[in-house]
N, C-alpha and C positions, 0 to 999 in steps of 0.2 A: 579533452584537455591534453595538450602537449606536455611532455614530461622530461624534457632535457634540462632539468634543474633539480636542486635539492629542496625538499619540502621540510617545513618545521611543523610539528604537531602541537596542537593547542588543547589544554584542559578545559572542560566545561563543568562548572559547579553551579548547581541551581539552588538558590536559597530564597524562599518567598518569591519565586518567579523572577528574580533578578539574576542576570548572567554575570558571573565573575570569572575572569580569565587568568590563566597562569601559563607560562611557557615551558613548564616542566614535563608535560605529558598531556593525556586527554582521557576523558571518562570512558568507561567501557560501554559498548553497545549492548542492547538486549540479547542479540544473537551474534556470535563470533564466527566468521567464515575464514578459516585458515586450513592449510595443509590438505588440500583436496587431492583425491586420487581417482583416476579413471577406472571405472568398474565395468563399463560396457561400451562397445562401439569404437569409433576412430576419433582420436584426439582432435578437437576443434571442428568436428563435422556434425551434421544433422544425425541424430540418433545416439550421440555420445551421452553417457550418464556418468556423473561424478558424485563421490561421497565426500561431504565435509563432516569430519567427526566432531562430536561434542560442541555443536553450535549453542546448546544450552546443556546443563547437566542432565545426562541420560538421553539426550536427543541428538540425532544426526540429521543432516539435510541432504537429500538426493536432488541434484540439479541436472536437468537434461537440456540438451540443445534441440529444440523442436522445429525450428525454421530459420533459414538464412536467405535473405533476399538476393536476387541476381545482382552481381557487382559488389557484393559485400562479403567479407570473410573475417574470421576471428584470428587475430595475430597472436593473442595470448588469452587463455581462458580465464585466468585469475592472476593478474600482474601485480606483485608486491615488490618488484625490484626498482620501479621507476617513480616512486613517491606515492602519495596518497596515504591510505590507512590500511595496515596489514589486516585488521579485523573486518574490513569491508569486502564486499564482492566487487572485483575490479577487472572486468574484461577489457582488452584492447581490441577495438573494432577498426577495420580498414574498409573504406568505400572508394571505389573508382571515381574518376571525374564524372560530373553530371549524373550522379546517382543519388537517389533518395530511397533508403532502405534500412533494414534493421535485422537484428538477431533476436529470436524469441527464446527465452529461458523459462523453464518451469521448476519451481522449488516444491519439494514434498518433504514434510517434516516426519521423521520416522523414529521408532524406538531404537536406541543405540545398538549398532551391530546387526540390525535387521532391516527388513523392508516393510515393516508393519507401520502404517500411517498413524500418527498421533495428533489429535486436535490441539492446537495452540489457542489459548484464550485471547491473545492479542499478538499481532505481528506488525510492528511499525517499520516501514521501509522508506528511507529518505534518499532521494536522488541528490547527489552533491555535484557541484561544478557543471551544471547543464549550461554551457556557454556556447560561443560561436565566434565567427570572424567575418567582418565586412570591410576589411581594410583595402580590398580591391573592388573592382566593379562587380565581381561575383562574390558569393557568400558561402559560408559553411555554418550550419546551425545544428546543434545537437538536440535530441529529444529522447524522452523515456515515456513509454505508454504502459500503464498498469491495467491488466484485465480485471474486471470486477464481477466475480461470480455471485456475489451477494452484497451485504452491507459493507460500507467502507466510510472512512472519514478522510477529507482532504484538508491540508493546512499549508499555508505559505505566507510570505510577507506581502500583504495586499497593496501596500503603498509603493515599495521600491523594487518589486519583482522585475526581473529581466525576461520573464516567461509569459507565454500565452497558453491558455488552457482550452482544450477541446474535449467536450463531454459527449460520448456516445452511450447507447444503452448498455453496452458491455465493456466500456473502458473509459479511462480518463488519461489524457496525454498532456504533459507539460513540455513545451518546445521553446527554445531560446528565440526571442523576437528582436533583441537589440543588437546582436552580433558583437558583443563586447567580450574580448578574450580575457580570461582570468589568468593570473600568473602561477597559480597552484591549485591543487585539489584541497580546498580549505573550507572548513565548516564555519568560518567567520563570514564568508560571502553568502549571506542568507538570501540575497537577491537572485542567486543562481541555484537555489535549493527549493525542494518541496517534499512534503511527507504524505504518504498514503498509509492509513492505519486500518488493518483488517481485523475484525473480531471473529473468533471461533472458526479458524480455518485449519485444514491440513495441507492445502495446496495453494500456491499463488503463481501467477505468470506475469512476466514483464518483458516488454520489447524495448531493447536498447538500440537507438538508431542515430543515423546521420543524414542530414539533407545537404549533400555536398554538391554545390553548384559550380565549384571550381573546375577548371579544365583538367587538373591532375588529381591523382589519388591522394587520400589523407588517412592517417592512422591516429586514433584518439583513444586515450585511456579514460575509462568511465568508472564511476564509483557509486555503489548503493550501500548505505550505512544503515544498519538495522537498529535504529533508535529514534524515539520522538525528539524533536527539537523545539526550542522556544523561539517563536518568531515575533519580533517587536510589534508589527502591525498584523497580528494573526486574526483568523476568523474567530478564534476563541477570545472572548473578552479577557484582557490580560490577567486580571486578578481573581475573579470570583466564580466563573463557570468551571466546575471540575470535570464534568463529563456530559456527553450527549449521545444517546444510543437508541436503538429501536429494533423491533422485530414484528413479525406477523403472528396474530393469535389464531386459534382454531377456526374462526369465522373469516379469515383472510383480511381482517382489519389490521392496520398498522398501529402499533402501540409505541409511543415515544416516551423515553424517560430521560430526565436530566437531574444532575446533582449540583448544588451551589454551596459556596462557603457560607457559614453562619453569619459572617459579618457583611454580606452583600447588601447593597442598597437599591437593588432593582425592584420596580413596582409591578411591571407587567412583562409577560412573554408572549409575543405574537408568533404563532406557528405558521411558517411559510412553506409552500409546496410548489414544485415545478415538475413538468413532464420532460423538460429538455436540459435541465441543469443550468439554465441562464435566466429565464423569465419566471419570477416567483410571484405568488399571490397568497394573501393571508387566508387560512382556513379556520382560525380560531385564536382567541386571546384569553390568557389565563392570568389572574392576579397572583403574584408571588411575593408580595410584601411579607417579610418575616418567615418565609418558607425556605427550607434547605433542599427540597426536592420537588419535582413536578412530574406528573404523568398526563399524557394527552393521547386520546385514541382518534385516529382518522377512520371514522366508521362508514366511509363511502363504499367499503367492500369491493374495491376495485383491485383486481389482481395484476394490473399493469405496473411496470417499473416506475418509480417516482423518486424525486430528490426532496429532502426536507432540511430546513435550517430554522434556528430560533433568532428572532429579533428582540433583544432585551433592552428595555428602557428603564433608566434609573430615575430617582426622585427629582433630579435636575433636568430631566429631558434628554440626557445623553444616551445615544444608541450604540449597542454593540451586537455583533453577529456571532453565532456559533459556527463550528465546522459544518460542512455540507454532509448530510447523511444520505446514502443511496440505498434504497430497498428494492431488491430485484423482483421482477415479475414472477408470478407463480403459474405454472401450467396445471390447472385444476384437473385435467384429464389424466395426468401422470402423477398425481399426488401420492406420496408415501404415507401409509397408515400402519401404525404399530399398536396393538392392544393385547394385553396391558403393556405399558412401557417399562414399568418396574417388574422384573421377572423373578419369580420364585421357581417355577417349573417349566411351564409352556407359555408361548406367546404366538400371536398371529401377525404376520407381516403381509401387507397387501400393497401392490404397486402395479403400474401398467408399463409395458415396453412397446415401442413402435416397431421393433423387429426382434428376431431371435438373437439373443446375445447372452453374455455371461454377466451375472450380477455378483458383486462381492458384499457379503454380509459380515459385519463385525459387531461383536457383543462386548460391552464394557460393564464393569460393576460401578457402584456409586462413587468409588474413589478414583475412577478413571482408568483402572487397569483393564487391559485387553484380555477377555476371558475366552473368546472363541472367534475364529475367522474362517469363513466358508465360502466357496464359490458355488453358485447355483445357476442353472439354465433358465432364462426367462423367455 
């Protein structure tokens, strides 16, 4: 997004899933990225590590620059001077003419003032103002690519989106496809936004990129806002599906769970599965009339990666879809085993490594406090 203009910030208030707007300010994100400091390496170069203090109470974020494509450079690591949202992560990226590339950033959530990783129960990351420009015979299109180490949810406006999505086994990418320039980094422009929600992570990685087919270089300000957003034509049925999540059990079966509002009028839930994120088929149907929760087990015992979604049908035959849930493949040869997992004195940890390396072992109590951290040779 070009930023040679003044931006106005908008408040988002959610009441019964209806968006009400005010011009006085905007709601706070779940994670606030402000006042970063360089703690390692060279500013705006590969290997640089920055600390964002107090992204949540008691939590800092360490953000590293892991990769920069040829022909791409960082003009500003976190630009809050040229508009957008101070609380968002906003790098300015420059790409030479005829260059398609990106910068890869990794976020690690740590205990305040330390480098001890802390697991976050949920991290919502929303890419804002993923736009482009096709006003000439050549084009410039922005994209963000989120790496997906485990489960995640994807949400966007299915009807009016300006974005095209690409699903790989290890990532999901949203890229502008219409080439329509937005006038500001604005969370009202839902057609140029999408959200990726990670459950139970300490680390996330995103590639922020430009497909610049113009003959000359271009610099674009980008923005990732760490909050869930309401999309009018969302994957989530607008009113009654509260959540959709899943995990593998000890038998490597995928267990899916969903919660619905008590007043819902859905009659059935068809569980749909895909190996590529685009072609789905039903693997089961559950009657949910009068139920506020549902659990379904995919007992194929297949350790391969897979995508899941719910197709919900109400009493009038209207259909709604859930977010897409990705469950990562499991390498059964390198499975981690801990017995017992609730520790009073001693425990046994078993895992396999493909080469000699250092493993980091962290021990937490039942309230989530870090009790011990140790490096061992594997």
